[in-house]
FIDOMAR-700513 format. One line per 5 residues: number of its first residue (from 1); for each residue x, y, z of N, C-alpha, C. Coordinates in nm, 4 decimals, padded with zeros to 6 digits, m for minus. Example, Ala and Ser with C-alpha at 12.3 -4.5 7.8 and 13.67 -1.06 7.14 Angstrom:
BEGIN
1) 01.3190,m00.5690,00.7800,01.2300,m00.4500,00.7800,01.3200,m00.3300,00.7800 | 01.2850,m00.2250,00.7080,01.3670,m00.1060,00.7140,01.2900,00.0030,00.7870
This chain:
BEGIN
1) m03.5565,02.5240,02.6452,m03.5371,02.5481,02.5060,m03.4496,02.6724,02.4900 | m03.3501,02.6601,02.4025,m03.2608,02.7720,02.3755,m03.2745,02.8137,02.2303 | m03.2881,02.9409,02.2105,m03.2977,02.9941,02.0742,m03.1748,03.0807,02.0502 | m03.1013,03.0483,01.9438,m02.9822,03.1262,01.9100,m03.0121,03.2248,01.7995 | m02.9452,03.3362,01.8055,m02.9587,03.4379,01.7025,m02.8209,03.4564,01.6393
6) m02.8103,03.4341,01.5108,m02.6794,03.4511,01.4480,m02.6355,03.5976,01.4512 | m02.5124,03.6192,01.4919,m02.4615,03.7553,01.5005,m02.3851,03.7971,01.3754 | m02.3403,03.6976,01.3002,m02.2683,03.7298,01.1768,m02.3677,03.7597,01.0653 | m02.3353,03.8571,00.9798,m02.4237,03.8830,00.8661,m02.4196,03.7637,00.7708 | m02.5227,03.7474,00.6926,m02.5224,03.6360,00.5978,m02.4062,03.6491,00.4995
11) m02.3530,03.5354,00.4591,m02.2424,03.5371,00.3634,m02.2893,03.5974,00.2319 | m02.2094,03.6839,00.1722,m02.2507,03.7448,00.0458,m02.2537,03.6390,m00.0647 | m02.3402,03.6599,m00.1594,m02.3474,03.5699,m00.2739,m02.2150,03.5814,m00.3489 | m02.1430,03.4709,m00.3571,m02.0112,03.4732,m00.4207,m02.0179,03.5192,m00.5651 | m02.1208,03.4797,m00.6377,m02.1332,03.5199,m00.7769,m02.1516,03.6709,m00.7885
16) m02.2320,03.7283,m00.6994,m02.2521,03.8732,m00.7037,m02.1247,03.9475,m00.6673 | m02.0489,03.8955,m00.5717,m01.9240,03.9624,m00.5364,m01.8204,03.9470,m00.6469 | m01.8339,03.8438,m00.7297,m01.7415,03.8237,m00.8415,m01.7625,03.9283,m00.9508 | m01.8739,03.9997,m00.9475,m01.8976,04.1051,m01.0466,m01.7885,04.2110,m01.0436 | m01.7282,04.2307,m00.9285,m01.6229,04.3321,m00.9177,m01.4981,04.2937,m00.9949
21) m01.4846,04.1658,m01.0318,m01.3670,04.1216,m01.1077,m01.3835,04.1427,m01.2574 | m01.5050,04.1745,m01.3018,m01.5290,04.1945,m01.4442,m01.4761,04.3299,m01.4896 | m01.4151,04.3316,m01.6084,m01.3721,04.4601,m01.6637,m01.4918,04.5294,m01.7283 | m01.4708,04.6504,m01.7773,m01.5811,04.7312,m01.8310,m01.6542,04.6594,m01.9439 | m01.5811,04.6039,m02.0388,m01.6438,04.5384,m02.1536,m01.7199,04.4121,m02.1107
26) m01.6646,04.3380,m02.0155,m01.7333,04.2190,m01.9661,m01.8638,04.2563,m01.8964 | m01.8645,04.3685,m01.8254,m01.9890,04.4145,m01.7617,m02.0918,04.4544,m01.8668 | m02.0456,04.5171,m01.9751,m02.1375,04.5530,m02.0838,m02.1985,04.4268,m02.1457 | m02.1134,04.3269,m02.1694,m02.1602,04.2009,m02.2259,m02.2582,04.1333,m02.1303 | m02.2276,04.1319,m02.0018,m02.3175,04.0710,m01.9037,m02.4513,04.1442,m01.8997
31) m02.4497,04.2758,m01.9100,m02.5735,04.3532,m01.9122,m02.6603,04.3115,m02.0299 | m02.5983,04.2926,m02.1454,m02.6729,04.2529,m02.2640,m02.7181,04.1068,m02.2553 | m02.6360,04.0216,m02.1924,m02.6788,03.8832,m02.1673,m02.8023,03.8828,m02.0781 | m02.8001,03.9653,m01.9749,m02.9118,03.9721,m01.8813,m03.0390,04.0208,m01.9501 | m03.0220,04.0987,m02.0568,m03.1369,04.1473,m02.1332,m03.1836,04.0443,m02.2352
36) m03.1163,03.9288,m02.2408,m03.1594,03.8215,m02.3294,m03.1000,03.8257,m02.4687 | m02.9985,03.9068,m02.4894,m02.9376,03.9182,m02.6221,m02.8488,03.7977,m02.6530 | m02.8452,03.7599,m02.7802,m02.7557,03.6535,m02.8252,m02.6230,03.7171,m02.8692 | m02.5246,03.6344,m02.8970,m02.3922,03.6859,m02.9346,m02.3979,03.7789,m03.0551 | m02.4764,03.7424,m03.1548,m02.4855,03.8247,m03.2754,m02.5402,03.9637,m03.2431
41) m02.6458,03.9697,m03.1634,m02.7062,04.0983,m03.1263,m02.6116,04.1798,m03.0381 | m02.5388,04.1125,m02.9491,m02.4412,04.1826,m02.8641,m02.3315,04.2420,m02.9511 | m02.2834,04.1640,m03.0486,m02.1779,04.2111,m03.1387,m02.2244,04.3342,m03.2157 | m02.3458,04.3302,m03.2678,m02.4006,04.4446,m03.3410,m02.4129,04.5669,m03.2500 | m02.4600,04.5461,m03.1297,m02.4787,04.6563,m03.0343,m02.3453,04.7220,m02.9973
46) m02.2428,04.6389,m02.9758,m02.1121,04.6909,m02.9330,m02.0217,04.7288,m03.0493 | m02.0585,04.6894,m03.1703,m01.9770,04.7208,m03.2866,m01.8482,04.6396,m03.2936 | m01.8567,04.5139,m03.2522,m01.7407,04.4248,m03.2540,m01.7788,04.2964,m03.3267 | m01.6790,04.2113,m03.3532,m01.7040,04.0832,m03.4176,m01.7707,03.9864,m03.3197 | m01.8479,03.8947,m03.3743,m01.9141,03.7952,m03.2905,m01.8121,03.7098,m03.2146
51) m01.6960,03.6842,m03.2757,m01.5922,03.6061,m03.2075,m01.5381,03.6817,m03.0860 | m01.5364,03.8137,m03.0936,m01.4935,03.8942,m02.9787,m01.5936,03.8806,m02.8649 | m01.7206,03.8788,m02.8987,m01.8249,03.8611,m02.7972,m01.8094,03.7247,m02.7315 | m01.7839,03.6211,m02.8106,m01.7654,03.4865,m02.7547,m01.6500,03.4856,m02.6550 | m01.5435,03.5574,m02.6893,m01.4283,03.5686,m02.5996,m01.4697,03.6343,m02.4678
56) m01.5452,03.7430,m02.4757,m01.5883,03.8135,m02.3540,m01.6874,03.7298,m02.2727 | m01.7775,03.6599,m02.3401,m01.8732,03.5738,m02.2694,m01.7973,03.4664,m02.1923 | m01.6958,03.4071,m02.2564,m01.6157,03.3049,m02.1880,m01.5487,03.3627,m02.0638 | m01.4991,03.4858,m02.0734,m01.4375,03.5509,m01.9580,m01.5369,03.5762,m01.8462 | m01.6573,03.6187,m01.8836,m01.7631,03.6424,m01.7851,m01.7981,03.5123,m01.7129
61) m01.8173,03.4051,m01.7891,m01.8529,03.2766,m01.7286,m01.7448,03.2300,m01.6315 | m01.6198,03.2426,m01.6736,m01.5088,03.1981,m01.5891,m01.5019,03.2799,m01.4602 | m01.5091,03.4123,m01.4727,m01.4973,03.4978,m01.3545,m01.6148,03.4827,m01.2590 | m01.7329,03.4533,m01.3125,m01.8502,03.4350,m01.2263,m01.8607,03.2931,m01.1729 | m01.7787,03.2033,m01.2255,m01.7796,03.0657,m01.1773,m01.9012,02.9873,m01.2201
66) m01.9525,03.0180,m01.3390,m02.0683,02.9470,m01.3921,m02.0310,02.8831,m01.5254 | m02.1148,02.7913,m01.5713,m02.0823,02.7222,m01.6956,m02.1786,02.7544,m01.8097 | m02.2878,02.8208,m01.7795,m02.3865,02.8520,m01.8837,m02.4195,03.0002,m01.8837 | m02.4439,03.0533,m02.0028,m02.4753,03.1958,m02.0151,m02.6048,03.2315,m01.9431 | m02.6971,03.1369,m01.9331,m02.8212,03.1653,m01.8611,m02.7942,03.1887,m01.7128
71) m02.6973,03.1159,m01.6563,m02.6599,03.1378,m01.5162,m02.6003,03.2773,m01.4991 | m02.5163,03.3162,m01.5937,m02.4568,03.4508,m01.5883,m02.5658,03.5564,m01.6018 | m02.6629,03.5321,m01.6897,m02.7721,03.6272,m01.7088,m02.8517,03.6463,m01.5804 | m02.8770,03.5381,m01.5085,m02.9505,03.5472,m01.3819,m02.8721,03.6321,m01.2821 | m02.7410,03.6118,m01.2766,m02.6572,03.6918,m01.1867,m02.6656,03.8387,m01.2256
76) m02.6621,03.8661,m01.3554,m02.6738,04.0043,m01.4028,m02.8068,04.0667,m01.3660 | m02.9140,03.9902,m01.3803,m03.0469,04.0410,m01.3446,m03.0538,04.0693,m01.1954 | m03.0032,03.9760,m01.1139,m03.0055,03.9954,m00.9681,m02.9222,04.1150,m00.9257 | m02.8190,04.1454,m01.0033,m02.7333,04.2597,m00.9715,m02.7917,04.3904,m01.0245 | m02.9051,04.3820,m01.0952,m02.9691,04.5022,m01.1473,m02.9061,04.5551,m01.2748
81) m02.8373,04.4695,m01.3499,m02.7704,04.5148,m01.4716,m02.8612,04.5184,m01.5933 | m02.9746,04.4496,m01.5879,m03.0611,04.4416,m01.7051,m03.1190,04.5785,m01.7370 | m03.1095,04.6163,m01.8633,m03.1613,04.7461,m01.9046,m03.3027,04.7355,m01.9594 | m03.3237,04.6462,m02.0569,m03.4566,04.6260,m02.1132,m03.4637,04.4868,m02.1729 | m03.5799,04.4268,m02.1726,m03.5917,04.2915,m02.2278,m03.5768,04.2921,m02.3793
86) m03.5353,04.1776,m02.4330,m03.5224,04.1614,m02.5764,m03.6578,04.1272,m02.6350 | m03.6938,04.1931,m02.7432,m03.8208,04.1602,m02.8084,m03.8059,04.0313,m02.8864 | m03.9167,03.9690,m02.9182,m03.9121,03.8422,m02.9916,m03.8554,03.8613,m03.1307 | m03.8707,03.9784,m03.1905,m03.8159,04.0014,m03.3245,m03.6640,04.0020,m03.3207 | m03.6051,04.0502,m03.2137,m03.4597,04.0475,m03.2007,m03.4108,03.9056,m03.1795
91) m03.4846,03.8255,m03.1063,m03.4437,03.6875,m03.0827,m03.4415,03.6103,m03.2133 | m03.5359,03.6389,m03.3029,m03.5399,03.5712,m03.4306,m03.4184,03.5999,m03.5165 | m03.3603,03.7180,m03.5037,m03.2421,03.7543,m03.5813,m03.1206,03.6741,m03.5404 | m03.1251,03.6136,m03.4265,m03.0082,03.5427,m03.3741,m03.0080,03.3952,m03.4109 | m03.0936,03.3555,m03.4994,m03.0940,03.2162,m03.5413,m03.1683,03.1237,m03.4469
96) m03.2533,03.1791,m03.3620,m03.3316,03.0969,m03.2707,m03.4388,03.0272,m03.3520 | m03.4409,02.8976,m03.3457,m03.5405,02.8213,m03.4206,m03.6702,02.8140,m03.3415 | m03.7765,02.8377,m03.4103,m03.9081,02.8289,m03.3468,m03.9765,02.7060,m03.4011 | m03.9999,02.6105,m03.3154,m04.0629,02.4859,m03.3559,m04.2139,02.4996,m03.3471 | m04.2811,02.4334,m03.4367,m04.4291,02.4404,m03.4385,m04.4880,02.3413,m03.3443
């Protein structure tokens, strides 16, 4: 019986390495996405229009190679970008419907 030991380090997570391609504003947006903020709350926090946030979110998704904001948020959390969780009262301000 032969047991091999890999000598190469594990391949880095491509999504995490893609974080270096984000500009400053995209990193700020990703941090807020990771905290669970919606576009409206991100816009209010950054003092920009909601359409500007949508533009930055699209850039983040493209650069990270993901198609959903939740995937980007997970990458942000894994990278340690999350600052604080969003409270339920903030989620309600973003038009989140709560079904009974």
